[in-house]
C-alpha positions in Angstrom: -54.3 -37.3 22.9 -56.1 -39.7 20.6 -56.2 -37.1 17.9 -52.4 -36.8 18.0 -52.0 -40.6 18.0 -54.2 -41.0 15.0 -52.4 -38.1 13.2 -49.1 -39.7 13.9 -50.3 -43.0 12.5 -51.7 -41.4 9.4 -48.5 -39.4 8.8 -46.4 -42.5 9.3 -48.6 -44.5 6.8 -48.4 -41.7 4.2 -44.6 -41.6 4.6 -44.3 -45.4 4.4 -46.5 -45.6 1.3 -44.6 -42.8 -0.4 -41.2 -44.5 0.3 -42.6 -47.8 -0.8 -43.9 -46.3 -4.1 -40.5 -44.7 -4.5 -38.6 -47.9 -4.0 -40.9 -49.9 -6.4 -41.0 -47.3 -9.2 -37.7 -45.4 -8.7 -39.7 -42.2 -8.7 -36.5 -40.2 -8.2 -32.9 -41.3 -8.4 -31.8 -39.2 -5.4 -32.6 -40.8 -2.0 -32.5 -37.6 -0.1 -35.2 -36.0 -2.3 -37.3 -39.1 -1.9 -37.0 -38.9 1.9 -37.8 -35.2 1.8 -40.9 -35.8 -0.4 -42.0 -38.6 1.9 -41.5 -36.4 5.0 -43.4 -33.5 3.5 -46.3 -35.7 2.4 -46.3 -37.4 5.8 -46.5 -34.0 7.5 -49.3 -32.9 5.2 -51.2 -36.1 6.1 -50.6 -35.4 9.8 -52.1 -32.0 9.5 -54.9 -32.6 7.0 -56.5 -35.8 8.4 -58.9 -34.0 10.7 -60.3 -32.0 7.8 -60.9 -35.2 5.8 -62.5 -36.9 8.8 -64.8 -33.8 9.3 -66.1 -33.9 5.8 -66.6 -37.6 5.9 -68.6 -37.3 9.2 -70.6 -34.4 7.9 -71.6 -36.2 4.8 -72.6 -39.2 6.8 -74.8 -37.1 9.2 -76.4 -35.4 6.2 -77.2 -38.7 4.5 -78.8 -40.1 7.7 -80.8 -36.9 8.1 -82.0 -37.0 4.5 -83.0 -40.7 4.9 -85.0 -39.9 8.0 -86.7 -37.0 6.3 -87.6 -39.2 3.3 -89.0 -41.9 5.5 -91.2 -39.4 7.3 -92.4 -38.0 3.9 -93.2 -41.5 2.7 -95.0 -42.2 5.9 -97.1 -39.0 5.7 -97.9 -39.7 2.0 -99.0 -43.2 2.8 -101.3 -41.9 5.5 -102.8 -39.3 3.2 -103.4 -41.9 0.5 -105.6 -44.1 2.9 
């Protein structure tokens, strides 16, 4: 449920930003193609956001684990040096 809500928000934001960029820059002269492009990009955002969130979370976990390992190594080296 929450995943679908977040996906809808992400898809809506991508669509909004695409249409906003189109209106500011006149990316294309045809409104129908602008709405089609925005819809496709919004749908891609809807489908892809869990993959991006997974990679972000995985990198965060790896960084925390690496920091913990480095702290333990530093602690053991300090004990050996005494």
